N, CA, C, O and the ligand as a Tripos MOL2 file, in Angstrom:
@<TRIPOS>MOLECULE
protein
  305   303    77     0     0
PROTEIN
NO_CHARGES

@<TRIPOS>ATOM
      1 N           0.8710   -1.1580    0.0110 N.3       1 MET1
      2 CA          0.0080    0.0070   -0.0130 C.3       1 MET1
      3 C           0.8810    1.2370   -0.0230 C.2       1 MET1
      4 O           1.9280    1.2720    0.6230 O.2       1 MET1
      5 N           0.4520    2.2450   -0.7530 N.am      2 GLU2
      6 CA          1.2160    3.5060   -0.7090 C.3       2 GLU2
      7 C           1.2140    4.0330    0.7320 C.2       2 GLU2
      8 O           0.3040    3.7110    1.4950 O.2       2 GLU2
      9 N           2.2110    4.8340    1.1200 N.am      3 PRO3
     10 CA          2.3240    5.1920    2.5090 C.3       3 PRO3
     11 C           1.1390    6.0520    2.9980 C.2       3 PRO3
     12 O           0.6560    6.9470    2.3050 O.2       3 PRO3
     13 N           0.6990    5.7280    4.2390 N.am      4 CYS4
     14 CA         -0.3360    6.4920    4.8850 C.3       4 CYS4
     15 C           0.3370    7.6520    5.6770 C.2       4 CYS4
     16 O           1.5590    7.7930    5.6160 O.2       4 CYS4
     17 N          -0.4080    8.4460    6.3860 N.am      5 CYS5
     18 CA          0.1300    9.5810    7.1150 C.3       5 CYS5
     19 C           1.1700    9.1370    8.1470 C.2       5 CYS5
     20 O           2.1780    9.8190    8.3350 O.2       5 CYS5
     21 N           0.9430    8.0160    8.8090 N.am      6 GLN6
     22 CA          1.9030    7.5410    9.8200 C.3       6 GLN6
     23 C           3.1600    7.0420    9.1280 C.2       6 GLN6
     24 O           4.2640    7.3240    9.5940 O.2       6 GLN6
     25 N           3.0290    6.3260    8.0580 N.am      7 CYS7
     26 CA          4.2230    5.8110    7.3410 C.3       7 CYS7
     27 C           5.0900    6.9460    6.8440 C.2       7 CYS7
     28 O           6.3160    6.8400    6.8850 O.2       7 CYS7
     29 N           4.4960    8.0220    6.3800 N.am      8 LEU8
     30 CA          5.2740    9.1590    5.8140 C.3       8 LEU8
     31 C           6.1850    9.7430    6.8800 C.2       8 LEU8
     32 O           7.3470   10.0510    6.6120 O.2       8 LEU8
     33 N           5.6570    9.8940    8.0880 N.am      9 GLY9
     34 CA          6.5030   10.4430    9.1560 C.3       9 GLY9
     35 C           7.6360    9.4970    9.5350 C.2       9 GLY9
     36 O           8.7650    9.9350    9.7600 O.2       9 GLY9
     37 N           7.3450    8.2320    9.6040 N.am     10 VAL10
     38 CA          8.3430    7.2450    9.9580 C.3      10 VAL10
     39 C           9.4160    7.1270    8.8920 C.2      10 VAL10
     40 O          10.5910    6.9540    9.2140 O.2      10 VAL10
     41 N           9.0280    7.2200    7.6210 N.am     11 LEU11
     42 CA          9.9990    7.1190    6.5180 C.3      11 LEU11
     43 C          11.0780    8.1990    6.6930 C.2      11 LEU11
     44 O          12.2710    7.9350    6.5420 O.2      11 LEU11
     45 N          10.6200    9.4440    7.0220 N.am     12 LEU12
     46 CA         11.5460   10.5640    7.2000 C.3      12 LEU12
     47 C          12.4930   10.3550    8.3680 C.2      12 LEU12
     48 O          13.7080   10.5160    8.2500 O.2      12 LEU12
     49 N          11.9100    9.9950    9.4880 N.am     13 TRP13
     50 CA         12.6770    9.8440   10.7310 C.3      13 TRP13
     51 C          13.6500    8.6630   10.6810 C.2      13 TRP13
     52 O          14.7290    8.7140   11.2710 O.2      13 TRP13
     53 N          13.2620    7.6130    9.9810 N.am     14 ALA14
     54 CA         14.0590    6.3870    9.9350 C.3      14 ALA14
     55 C          15.1750    6.4290    8.9110 C.2      14 ALA14
     56 O          16.0450    5.5580    8.9070 O.2      14 ALA14
     57 N          15.1630    7.4160    8.0530 N.am     15 GLY15
     58 CA         16.2230    7.5150    7.0380 C.3      15 GLY15
     59 C          16.0380    6.6100    5.8710 C.2      15 GLY15
     60 O          17.0080    6.2360    5.2120 O.2      15 GLY15
     61 N          14.8080    6.2430    5.5960 N.am     16 VAL16
     62 CA         14.5280    5.3700    4.4360 C.3      16 VAL16
     63 C          14.8670    6.1490    3.1580 C.2      16 VAL16
     64 O          14.6100    7.3490    3.0600 O.2      16 VAL16
     65 N          15.4510    5.4370    2.1830 N.am     17 THR17
     66 CA         15.8780    6.0890    0.9620 C.3      17 THR17
     67 C          15.0480    5.7070   -0.2660 C.2      17 THR17
     68 O          15.1400    6.3670   -1.3010 O.2      17 THR17
     69 N          14.2510    4.6650   -0.1600 N.am     18 SER18
     70 CA         13.3920    4.2910   -1.2690 C.3      18 SER18
     71 C          12.1020    3.6470   -0.7850 C.2      18 SER18
     72 O          12.0890    2.9180    0.2070 O.2      18 SER18
     73 N          11.0340    3.9220   -1.4900 N.am     19 VAL19
     74 CA          9.7120    3.3640   -1.1650 C.3      19 VAL19
     75 C           9.2030    2.6440   -2.4180 C.2      19 VAL19
     76 O           9.2150    3.2110   -3.5110 O.2      19 VAL19
     77 N           8.7590    1.4040   -2.2560 N.am     20 VAL20
     78 CA          8.1550    0.6050   -3.3170 C.3      20 VAL20
     79 C           6.7610    0.1700   -2.8000 C.2      20 VAL20
     80 O           6.6300   -0.3870   -1.7100 O.2      20 VAL20
     81 N           5.7590    0.4370   -3.6000 N.am     21 PHE21
     82 CA          4.4380   -0.0020   -3.1620 C.3      21 PHE21
     83 C           3.6450   -0.5730   -4.3210 C.2      21 PHE21
     84 O           3.9000   -0.2770   -5.4890 O.2      21 PHE21
     85 N           2.6310   -1.4390   -3.9450 N.am     22 GLY22
     86 CA          1.8220   -2.0330   -4.9690 C.3      22 GLY22
     87 C           0.4460   -1.3600   -5.0480 C.2      22 GLY22
     88 O           0.1020   -0.7390   -6.0540 O.2      22 GLY22
     89 N          -0.3300   -1.4940   -3.9710 N.am     23 ALA23
     90 CA         -1.6830   -0.9820   -4.0020 C.3      23 ALA23
     91 C          -1.7450    0.5280   -3.8040 C.2      23 ALA23
     92 O          -0.8900    1.1250   -3.1500 O.2      23 ALA23
     93 N          -2.7870    1.1330   -4.3890 N.am     24 ARG24
     94 CA         -2.9940    2.5730   -4.2220 C.3      24 ARG24
     95 C          -3.9230    2.8320   -3.0780 C.2      24 ARG24
     96 O          -4.6200    1.9370   -2.6000 O.2      24 ARG24
     97 N          -3.9260    4.0970   -2.6340 N.am     25 LEU25
     98 CA         -4.8350    4.5400   -1.5690 C.3      25 LEU25
     99 C          -6.2700    4.1510   -1.8580 C.2      25 LEU25
    100 O          -6.9810    3.6140   -1.0080 O.2      25 LEU25
    101 N          -6.6800    4.4470   -3.1150 N.am     26 GLU26
    102 CA         -8.0840    4.2020   -3.4620 C.3      26 GLU26
    103 C          -8.4010    2.6800   -3.4300 C.2      26 GLU26
    104 O          -9.5460    2.2840   -3.2110 O.2      26 GLU26
    105 N          -7.3740    1.8500   -3.6490 N.am     27 ASP27
    106 CA         -7.6190    0.3910   -3.5170 C.3      27 ASP27
    107 C          -7.9470    0.0630   -2.0870 C.2      27 ASP27
    108 O          -8.8970   -0.6760   -1.8270 O.2      27 ASP27
    109 N          -7.1860    0.5940   -1.1460 N.am     28 ALA28
    110 CA         -7.4140    0.2930    0.2620 C.3      28 ALA28
    111 C          -8.7320    0.8370    0.7490 C.2      28 ALA28
    112 O          -9.4410    0.1880    1.5180 O.2      28 ALA28
    113 N          -9.0610    2.0430    0.2930 N.am     29 GLN29
    114 CA        -10.3390    2.6450    0.6940 C.3      29 GLN29
    115 C         -11.5350    1.8490    0.1310 C.2      29 GLN29
    116 O         -12.5680    1.7040    0.7830 O.2      29 GLN29
    117 N         -11.3620    1.3540   -1.0680 N.am     30 ALA30
    118 CA        -12.4570    0.5540   -1.7090 C.3      30 ALA30
    119 C         -12.7070   -0.7600   -0.8930 C.2      30 ALA30
    120 O         -13.8190   -1.2870   -0.8680 O.2      30 ALA30
    121 N         -11.6610   -1.2460   -0.2510 N.am     31 ILE31
    122 CA        -11.7800   -2.5010    0.5440 C.3      31 ILE31
    123 C         -12.4120   -2.1810    1.8840 C.2      31 ILE31
    124 O         -13.1300   -3.0090    2.4440 O.2      31 ILE31
    125 N         -12.1560   -0.9960    2.4030 N.am     32 GLY32
    126 CA        -12.7150   -0.5910    3.7270 C.3      32 GLY32
    127 C         -11.7290   -0.0060    4.6870 C.2      32 GLY32
    128 O         -12.1100    0.3680    5.7960 O.2      32 GLY32
    129 N         -10.4570    0.0920    4.3100 N.am     33 PHE33
    130 CA         -9.4770    0.7100    5.1830 C.3      33 PHE33
    131 C          -9.6230    2.2280    5.2110 C.2      33 PHE33
    132 O          -9.9180    2.8530    4.1920 O.2      33 PHE33
    133 N          -9.4160    2.8030    6.3740 N.am     34 ASN34
    134 CA         -9.4100    4.2640    6.5470 C.3      34 ASN34
    135 C          -8.0190    4.6830    6.8850 C.2      34 ASN34
    136 O          -7.5530    4.4720    8.0050 O.2      34 ASN34
    137 N          -7.3270    5.2910    5.9070 N.am     35 GLU35
    138 CA         -5.8780    5.5710    6.0830 C.3      35 GLU35
    139 C          -5.5830    6.9460    6.6450 C.2      35 GLU35
    140 O          -4.4180    7.2710    6.8780 O.2      35 GLU35
    141 N          -6.6230    7.7820    6.8750 N.am     36 GLY36
    142 CA         -6.4250    9.0880    7.5020 C.3      36 GLY36
    143 C          -5.9450   10.1390    6.5030 C.2      36 GLY36
    144 O          -5.7340    9.8580    5.3230 O.2      36 GLY36
    145 N          -5.7800   11.3720    7.0250 N.am     37 PRO37
    146 CA         -5.3730   12.4890    6.1600 C.3      37 PRO37
    147 C          -3.9570   12.3450    5.7120 C.2      37 PRO37
    148 O          -3.1450   11.7020    6.3770 O.2      37 PRO37
    149 N          -3.6470   12.9490    4.5700 N.am     38 ARG38
    150 CA         -2.2920   12.8800    4.0130 C.3      38 ARG38
    151 C          -2.1350   14.0350    3.0010 C.2      38 ARG38
    152 O          -3.0960   14.4360    2.3440 O.2      38 ARG38
    153 N          -0.9190   14.5490    2.8970 N.am     39 SER39
    154 CA         -0.6810   15.6180    1.9160 C.3      39 SER39
    155 C          -0.9410   15.0490    0.5270 C.2      39 SER39
    156 O          -0.6060   13.9050    0.2170 O.2      39 SER39
    157 N          -1.5580   15.9050   -0.3030 N.am     40 LEU40
    158 CA         -1.7830   15.4960   -1.7190 C.3      40 LEU40
    159 C          -0.4640   15.4190   -2.4640 C.2      40 LEU40
    160 O          -0.3930   14.7650   -3.5040 O.2      40 LEU40
    161 N           0.5850   16.0670   -1.9660 N.am     41 HIS41
    162 CA          1.8870   16.1160   -2.6350 C.3      41 HIS41
    163 C           2.9090   15.2430   -1.9900 C.2      41 HIS41
    164 O           4.1090   15.4960   -2.1000 O.2      41 HIS41
    165 N           2.4540   14.2060   -1.3090 N.am     42 TRP42
    166 CA          3.3670   13.3460   -0.5000 C.3      42 TRP42
    167 C           4.5470   12.7890   -1.3290 C.2      42 TRP42
    168 O           5.6880   12.7430   -0.8700 O.2      42 TRP42
    169 N           4.2290   12.3760   -2.5420 N.am     43 GLU43
    170 CA          5.2610   11.7530   -3.4000 C.3      43 GLU43
    171 C           6.3170   12.7760   -3.7850 C.2      43 GLU43
    172 O           7.5110   12.4920   -3.7000 O.2      43 GLU43
    173 N           5.9040   13.9310   -4.1960 N.am     44 LYS44
    174 CA          6.8450   15.0330   -4.5320 C.3      44 LYS44
    175 C           7.6740   15.4150   -3.3320 C.2      44 LYS44
    176 O           8.8700   15.6780   -3.4610 O.2      44 LYS44
    177 N           7.0350   15.4500   -2.1180 N.am     45 GLU45
    178 CA          7.7530   15.8210   -0.9300 C.3      45 GLU45
    179 C           8.8240   14.7780   -0.5740 C.2      45 GLU45
    180 O           9.9160   15.1430   -0.1390 O.2      45 GLU45
    181 N           8.5240   13.5010   -0.7540 N.am     46 LEU46
    182 CA          9.5340   12.4920   -0.5270 C.3      46 LEU46
    183 C          10.7020   12.6290   -1.4690 C.2      46 LEU46
    184 O          11.8630   12.5800   -1.0610 O.2      46 LEU46
    185 N          10.3790   12.8020   -2.7360 N.am     47 LYS47
    186 CA         11.4210   12.9320   -3.7920 C.3      47 LYS47
    187 C          12.3120   14.1250   -3.5240 C.2      47 LYS47
    188 O          13.5220   14.0590   -3.7440 O.2      47 LYS47
    189 N          11.7160   15.2390   -3.0400 N.am     48 GLN48
    190 CA         12.4790   16.4460   -2.7140 C.3      48 GLN48
    191 C          13.5150   16.1780   -1.5510 C.2      48 GLN48
    192 O          14.5220   16.8710   -1.4060 O.2      48 GLN48
    193 N          13.1940   15.1480   -0.7620 N.am     49 ARG49
    194 CA         14.0970   14.7610    0.3070 C.3      49 ARG49
    195 C          15.0290   13.6180   -0.0480 C.2      49 ARG49
    196 O          15.7060   13.0500    0.8090 O.2      49 ARG49
    197 N          15.0470   13.2890   -1.3590 N.am     50 GLY50
    198 CA         15.9780   12.2720   -1.8340 C.3      50 GLY50
    199 C          15.4690   10.8610   -1.7100 C.2      50 GLY50
    200 O          16.2430    9.9150   -1.8560 O.2      50 GLY50
    201 N          14.1830   10.6880   -1.4440 N.am     51 ILE51
    202 CA         13.5910    9.3510   -1.2900 C.3      51 ILE51
    203 C          12.9370    8.9460   -2.5850 C.2      51 ILE51
    204 O          11.9930    9.6030   -3.0250 O.2      51 ILE51
    205 N          13.4100    7.8780   -3.2160 N.am     52 SER52
    206 CA         12.8010    7.4300   -4.4550 C.3      52 SER52
    207 C          11.4530    6.7310   -4.2120 C.2      52 SER52
    208 O          11.2530    6.1070   -3.1690 O.2      52 SER52
    209 N          10.5560    6.8370   -5.1560 N.am     53 VAL53
    210 CA          9.2260    6.1950   -5.0290 C.3      53 VAL53
    211 C           8.9810    5.4060   -6.2960 C.2      53 VAL53
    212 O           9.0450    5.9380   -7.4040 O.2      53 VAL53
    213 N           8.6960    4.1120   -6.1100 N.am     54 THR54
    214 CA          8.3590    3.2240   -7.2270 C.3      54 THR54
    215 C           6.8880    2.7760   -7.0160 C.2      54 THR54
    216 O           6.5420    2.1770   -5.9980 O.2      54 THR54
    217 N           6.0650    3.0830   -7.9940 N.am     55 ARG55
    218 CA          4.5990    2.9230   -7.8230 C.3      55 ARG55
    219 C           4.0570    1.6410   -8.4030 C.2      55 ARG55
    220 O           4.5780    1.1130   -9.3860 O.2      55 ARG55
    221 N           3.0160    1.1520   -7.7900 N.am     56 GLU56
    222 CA          2.1030    0.1500   -8.3350 C.3      56 GLU56
    223 C           2.7810   -1.1310   -8.8190 C.2      56 GLU56
    224 O           2.3950   -1.6980   -9.8410 O.2      56 GLU56
    225 N           3.7870   -1.5770   -8.0800 N.am     57 VAL57
    226 CA          4.4380   -2.8470   -8.4490 C.3      57 VAL57
    227 C           3.5110   -3.9900   -8.0680 C.2      57 VAL57
    228 O           3.1090   -4.1290   -6.9120 O.2      57 VAL57
    229 N           3.1760   -4.8190   -9.0770 N.am     58 MET58
    230 CA          2.2620   -5.9600   -8.8880 C.3      58 MET58
    231 C           0.9510   -5.5100   -8.1880 C.2      58 MET58
    232 O           0.4810   -6.1490   -7.2460 O.2      58 MET58
    233 N           0.4040   -4.4320   -8.6650 N.am     59 ARG59
    234 CA         -0.7750   -3.8240   -8.0190 C.3      59 ARG59
    235 C          -1.9310   -4.8390   -7.8250 C.2      59 ARG59
    236 O          -2.4750   -4.9000   -6.7220 O.2      59 ARG59
    237 N          -2.3230   -5.6180   -8.8190 N.am     60 PRO60
    238 CA         -3.4510   -6.5650   -8.5750 C.3      60 PRO60
    239 C          -3.1660   -7.5390   -7.4570 C.2      60 PRO60
    240 O          -4.0530   -7.8430   -6.6600 O.2      60 PRO60
    241 N          -1.9280   -8.0420   -7.3830 N.am     61 GLN61
    242 CA         -1.5750   -8.9780   -6.3450 C.3      61 GLN61
    243 C          -1.5530   -8.2630   -4.9740 C.2      61 GLN61
    244 O          -1.9400   -8.8480   -3.9630 O.2      61 GLN61
    245 N          -1.1060   -7.0230   -4.9510 N.am     62 ALA62
    246 CA         -1.0950   -6.2450   -3.7050 C.3      62 ALA62
    247 C          -2.5210   -6.0180   -3.2130 C.2      62 ALA62
    248 O          -2.7660   -6.0430   -2.0070 O.2      62 ALA62
    249 N          -3.4570   -5.7990   -4.1180 N.am     63 VAL63
    250 CA         -4.8300   -5.6000   -3.7280 C.3      63 VAL63
    251 C          -5.3600   -6.8940   -3.1390 C.2      63 VAL63
    252 O          -6.0860   -6.8700   -2.1460 O.2      63 VAL63
    253 N          -5.0130   -8.0030   -3.7260 N.am     64 GLU64
    254 CA         -5.4640   -9.3140   -3.1710 C.3      64 GLU64
    255 C          -4.9550   -9.5170   -1.7520 C.2      64 GLU64
    256 O          -5.6770  -10.0500   -0.9100 O.2      64 GLU64
    257 N          -3.7100   -9.0980   -1.4700 N.am     65 VAL65
    258 CA         -3.1740   -9.2170   -0.1170 C.3      65 VAL65
    259 C          -3.9830   -8.3640    0.8450 C.2      65 VAL65
    260 O          -4.3300   -8.8210    1.9350 O.2      65 VAL65
    261 N          -4.2890   -7.1210    0.4550 N.am     66 LEU66
    262 CA         -5.0900   -6.2290    1.2820 C.3      66 LEU66
    263 C          -6.4650   -6.8350    1.5300 C.2      66 LEU66
    264 O          -6.9620   -6.7910    2.6560 O.2      66 LEU66
    265 N          -7.0920   -7.4020    0.4920 N.am     67 GLN67
    266 CA         -8.4170   -7.9600    0.6360 C.3      67 GLN67
    267 C          -8.3680   -9.1360    1.6240 C.2      67 GLN67
    268 O          -9.2590   -9.2910    2.4590 O.2      67 GLN67
    269 N          -7.3060   -9.9700    1.5190 N.am     68 SER68
    270 CA         -7.1880  -11.1250    2.4660 C.3      68 SER68
    271 C          -6.9720  -10.6180    3.8630 C.2      68 SER68
    272 O          -7.5740  -11.1370    4.8030 O.2      68 SER68
    273 N          -6.1390   -9.6260    4.0300 N.am     69 TYR69
    274 CA         -5.8800   -9.1020    5.3710 C.3      69 TYR69
    275 C          -7.1220   -8.4810    5.9760 C.2      69 TYR69
    276 O          -7.4090   -8.6870    7.1550 O.2      69 TYR69
    277 N          -7.8690   -7.7150    5.1730 N.am     70 PHE70
    278 CA         -9.0980   -7.0660    5.6830 C.3      70 PHE70
    279 C         -10.0790   -8.1250    6.1190 C.2      70 PHE70
    280 O         -10.6940   -7.9990    7.1780 O.2      70 PHE70
    281 N         -10.2410   -9.1860    5.3120 N.am     71 ALA71
    282 CA        -11.1640  -10.2600    5.6780 C.3      71 ALA71
    283 C         -10.7210  -10.9520    6.9700 C.2      71 ALA71
    284 O         -11.5510  -11.3410    7.7910 O.2      71 ALA71
    285 N          -9.4050  -11.0990    7.1400 N.am     72 LEU72
    286 CA         -8.9140  -11.7310    8.3640 C.3      72 LEU72
    287 C          -9.1700  -10.9060    9.6140 C.2      72 LEU72
    288 O          -9.6130  -11.4290   10.6370 O.2      72 LEU72
    289 N          -8.8820   -9.5810    9.5200 N.am     73 ILE73
    290 CA         -9.0890   -8.7580   10.7290 C.3      73 ILE73
    291 C         -10.5480   -8.4980   11.0050 C.2      73 ILE73
    292 O         -10.9110   -8.1710   12.1350 O.2      73 ILE73
    293 N         -11.3990   -8.6340   10.0000 N.am     74 CYS74
    294 CA        -12.8670   -8.4430   10.2500 C.3      74 CYS74
    295 C         -13.4810   -9.7050   10.8640 C.2      74 CYS74
    296 O         -14.5930   -9.6500   11.3900 O.2      74 CYS74
    297 N         -12.7870  -10.8230   10.8060 N.am     75 LEU75
    298 CA        -13.3070  -12.0410   11.4010 C.3      75 LEU75
    299 C         -13.0640  -12.0930   12.8950 C.2      75 LEU75
    300 O         -13.6820  -12.9010   13.5890 O.2      75 LEU75
    301 N         -12.1850  -11.2550   13.4030 N.am     76 ARG76
    302 CA        -11.8250  -11.2720   14.8400 C.3      76 ARG76
    303 C         -12.8670  -10.5340   15.6390 C.2      76 ARG76
    304 O         -12.7520  -10.4330   16.8600 O.2      76 ARG76
    305 ZN          0.9830    3.4120    6.9260 Zn       77 ZN77
@<TRIPOS>BOND
     1     1     2 1
     2     2     3 1
     3     3     4 2
     4     3     5 am
     5     5     6 1
     6     6     7 1
     7     7     8 2
     8     7     9 am
     9     9    10 1
    10    10    11 1
    11    11    12 2
    12    11    13 am
    13    13    14 1
    14    14    15 1
    15    15    16 2
    16    15    17 am
    17    17    18 1
    18    18    19 1
    19    19    20 2
    20    19    21 am
    21    21    22 1
    22    22    23 1
    23    23    24 2
    24    23    25 am
    25    25    26 1
    26    26    27 1
    27    27    28 2
    28    27    29 am
    29    29    30 1
    30    30    31 1
    31    31    32 2
    32    31    33 am
    33    33    34 1
    34    34    35 1
    35    35    36 2
    36    35    37 am
    37    37    38 1
    38    38    39 1
    39    39    40 2
    40    39    41 am
    41    41    42 1
    42    42    43 1
    43    43    44 2
    44    43    45 am
    45    45    46 1
    46    46    47 1
    47    47    48 2
    48    47    49 am
    49    49    50 1
    50    50    51 1
    51    51    52 2
    52    51    53 am
    53    53    54 1
    54    54    55 1
    55    55    56 2
    56    55    57 am
    57    57    58 1
    58    58    59 1
    59    59    60 2
    60    59    61 am
    61    61    62 1
    62    62    63 1
    63    63    64 2
    64    63    65 am
    65    65    66 1
    66    66    67 1
    67    67    68 2
    68    67    69 am
    69    69    70 1
    70    70    71 1
    71    71    72 2
    72    71    73 am
    73    73    74 1
    74    74    75 1
    75    75    76 2
    76    75    77 am
    77    77    78 1
    78    78    79 1
    79    79    80 2
    80    79    81 am
    81    81    82 1
    82    82    83 1
    83    83    84 2
    84    83    85 am
    85    85    86 1
    86    86    87 1
    87    87    88 2
    88    87    89 am
    89    89    90 1
    90    90    91 1
    91    91    92 2
    92    91    93 am
    93    93    94 1
    94    94    95 1
    95    95    96 2
    96    95    97 am
    97    97    98 1
    98    98    99 1
    99    99   100 2
   100    99   101 am
   101   101   102 1
   102   102   103 1
   103   103   104 2
   104   103   105 am
   105   105   106 1
   106   106   107 1
   107   107   108 2
   108   107   109 am
   109   109   110 1
   110   110   111 1
   111   111   112 2
   112   111   113 am
   113   113   114 1
   114   114   115 1
   115   115   116 2
   116   115   117 am
   117   117   118 1
   118   118   119 1
   119   119   120 2
   120   119   121 am
   121   121   122 1
   122   122   123 1
   123   123   124 2
   124   123   125 am
   125   125   126 1
   126   126   127 1
   127   127   128 2
   128   127   129 am
   129   129   130 1
   130   130   131 1
   131   131   132 2
   132   131   133 am
   133   133   134 1
   134   134   135 1
   135   135   136 2
   136   135   137 am
   137   137   138 1
   138   138   139 1
   139   139   140 2
   140   139   141 am
   141   141   142 1
   142   142   143 1
   143   143   144 2
   144   143   145 am
   145   145   146 1
   146   146   147 1
   147   147   148 2
   148   147   149 am
   149   149   150 1
   150   150   151 1
   151   151   152 2
   152   151   153 am
   153   153   154 1
   154   154   155 1
   155   155   156 2
   156   155   157 am
   157   157   158 1
   158   158   159 1
   159   159   160 2
   160   159   161 am
   161   161   162 1
   162   162   163 1
   163   163   164 2
   164   163   165 am
   165   165   166 1
   166   166   167 1
   167   167   168 2
   168   167   169 am
   169   169   170 1
   170   170   171 1
   171   171   172 2
   172   171   173 am
   173   173   174 1
   174   174   175 1
   175   175   176 2
   176   175   177 am
   177   177   178 1
   178   178   179 1
   179   179   180 2
   180   179   181 am
   181   181   182 1
   182   182   183 1
   183   183   184 2
   184   183   185 am
   185   185   186 1
   186   186   187 1
   187   187   188 2
   188   187   189 am
   189   189   190 1
   190   190   191 1
   191   191   192 2
   192   191   193 am
   193   193   194 1
   194   194   195 1
   195   195   196 2
   196   195   197 am
   197   197   198 1
   198   198   199 1
   199   199   200 2
   200   199   201 am
   201   201   202 1
   202   202   203 1
   203   203   204 2
   204   203   205 am
   205   205   206 1
   206   206   207 1
   207   207   208 2
   208   207   209 am
   209   209   210 1
   210   210   211 1
   211   211   212 2
   212   211   213 am
   213   213   214 1
   214   214   215 1
   215   215   216 2
   216   215   217 am
   217   217   218 1
   218   218   219 1
   219   219   220 2
   220   219   221 am
   221   221   222 1
   222   222   223 1
   223   223   224 2
   224   223   225 am
   225   225   226 1
   226   226   227 1
   227   227   228 2
   228   227   229 am
   229   229   230 1
   230   230   231 1
   231   231   232 2
   232   231   233 am
   233   233   234 1
   234   234   235 1
   235   235   236 2
   236   235   237 am
   237   237   238 1
   238   238   239 1
   239   239   240 2
   240   239   241 am
   241   241   242 1
   242   242   243 1
   243   243   244 2
   244   243   245 am
   245   245   246 1
   246   246   247 1
   247   247   248 2
   248   247   249 am
   249   249   250 1
   250   250   251 1
   251   251   252 2
   252   251   253 am
   253   253   254 1
   254   254   255 1
   255   255   256 2
   256   255   257 am
   257   257   258 1
   258   258   259 1
   259   259   260 2
   260   259   261 am
   261   261   262 1
   262   262   263 1
   263   263   264 2
   264   263   265 am
   265   265   266 1
   266   266   267 1
   267   267   268 2
   268   267   269 am
   269   269   270 1
   270   270   271 1
   271   271   272 2
   272   271   273 am
   273   273   274 1
   274   274   275 1
   275   275   276 2
   276   275   277 am
   277   277   278 1
   278   278   279 1
   279   279   280 2
   280   279   281 am
   281   281   282 1
   282   282   283 1
   283   283   284 2
   284   283   285 am
   285   285   286 1
   286   286   287 1
   287   287   288 2
   288   287   289 am
   289   289   290 1
   290   290   291 1
   291   291   292 2
   292   291   293 am
   293   293   294 1
   294   294   295 1
   295   295   296 2
   296   295   297 am
   297   297   298 1
   298   298   299 1
   299   299   300 2
   300   299   301 am
   301   301   302 1
   302   302   303 1
   303   303   304 2
@<TRIPOS>SUBSTRUCTURE
     1 MET1         2 RESIDUE 1 A MET
     2 GLU2         6 RESIDUE 1 A GLU
     3 PRO3        10 RESIDUE 1 A PRO
     4 CYS4        14 RESIDUE 1 A CYS
     5 CYS5        18 RESIDUE 1 A CYS
     6 GLN6        22 RESIDUE 1 A GLN
     7 CYS7        26 RESIDUE 1 A CYS
     8 LEU8        30 RESIDUE 1 A LEU
     9 GLY9        34 RESIDUE 1 A GLY
    10 VAL10       38 RESIDUE 1 A VAL
    11 LEU11       42 RESIDUE 1 A LEU
    12 LEU12       46 RESIDUE 1 A LEU
    13 TRP13       50 RESIDUE 1 A TRP
    14 ALA14       54 RESIDUE 1 A ALA
    15 GLY15       58 RESIDUE 1 A GLY
    16 VAL16       62 RESIDUE 1 A VAL
    17 THR17       66 RESIDUE 1 A THR
    18 SER18       70 RESIDUE 1 A SER
    19 VAL19       74 RESIDUE 1 A VAL
    20 VAL20       78 RESIDUE 1 A VAL
    21 PHE21       82 RESIDUE 1 A PHE
    22 GLY22       86 RESIDUE 1 A GLY
    23 ALA23       90 RESIDUE 1 A ALA
    24 ARG24       94 RESIDUE 1 A ARG
    25 LEU25       98 RESIDUE 1 A LEU
    26 GLU26      102 RESIDUE 1 A GLU
    27 ASP27      106 RESIDUE 1 A ASP
    28 ALA28      110 RESIDUE 1 A ALA
    29 GLN29      114 RESIDUE 1 A GLN
    30 ALA30      118 RESIDUE 1 A ALA
    31 ILE31      122 RESIDUE 1 A ILE
    32 GLY32      126 RESIDUE 1 A GLY
    33 PHE33      130 RESIDUE 1 A PHE
    34 ASN34      134 RESIDUE 1 A ASN
    35 GLU35      138 RESIDUE 1 A GLU
    36 GLY36      142 RESIDUE 1 A GLY
    37 PRO37      146 RESIDUE 1 A PRO
    38 ARG38      150 RESIDUE 1 A ARG
    39 SER39      154 RESIDUE 1 A SER
    40 LEU40      158 RESIDUE 1 A LEU
    41 HIS41      162 RESIDUE 1 A HIS
    42 TRP42      166 RESIDUE 1 A TRP
    43 GLU43      170 RESIDUE 1 A GLU
    44 LYS44      174 RESIDUE 1 A LYS
    45 GLU45      178 RESIDUE 1 A GLU
    46 LEU46      182 RESIDUE 1 A LEU
    47 LYS47      186 RESIDUE 1 A LYS
    48 GLN48      190 RESIDUE 1 A GLN
    49 ARG49      194 RESIDUE 1 A ARG
    50 GLY50      198 RESIDUE 1 A GLY
    51 ILE51      202 RESIDUE 1 A ILE
    52 SER52      206 RESIDUE 1 A SER
    53 VAL53      210 RESIDUE 1 A VAL
    54 THR54      214 RESIDUE 1 A THR
    55 ARG55      218 RESIDUE 1 A ARG
    56 GLU56      222 RESIDUE 1 A GLU
    57 VAL57      226 RESIDUE 1 A VAL
    58 MET58      230 RESIDUE 1 A MET
    59 ARG59      234 RESIDUE 1 A ARG
    60 PRO60      238 RESIDUE 1 A PRO
    61 GLN61      242 RESIDUE 1 A GLN
    62 ALA62      246 RESIDUE 1 A ALA
    63 VAL63      250 RESIDUE 1 A VAL
    64 GLU64      254 RESIDUE 1 A GLU
    65 VAL65      258 RESIDUE 1 A VAL
    66 LEU66      262 RESIDUE 1 A LEU
    67 GLN67      266 RESIDUE 1 A GLN
    68 SER68      270 RESIDUE 1 A SER
    69 TYR69      274 RESIDUE 1 A TYR
    70 PHE70      278 RESIDUE 1 A PHE
    71 ALA71      282 RESIDUE 1 A ALA
    72 LEU72      286 RESIDUE 1 A LEU
    73 ILE73      290 RESIDUE 1 A ILE
    74 CYS74      294 RESIDUE 1 A CYS
    75 LEU75      298 RESIDUE 1 A LEU
    76 ARG76      302 RESIDUE 1 A ARG
    77 ZN77       305 GROUP 0 **** ****
């Protein structure tokens, strides 16, 4: 999943230099996750700090993982 508001803060503090994600925010929201508020320019802001962003790697498979996880946590 692309970084949520919490992930973005941790990425900066932890010194992460690259981010790779599969699913998009709208994928997670369509499943039922609430990721909270986030800057519309988050990707540009990371790149300005030297953090590379690789988008939508194996997106359909990533969505399947999110769907499985959501189903699992909703059963508890
Ligand atoms: Zn997050």
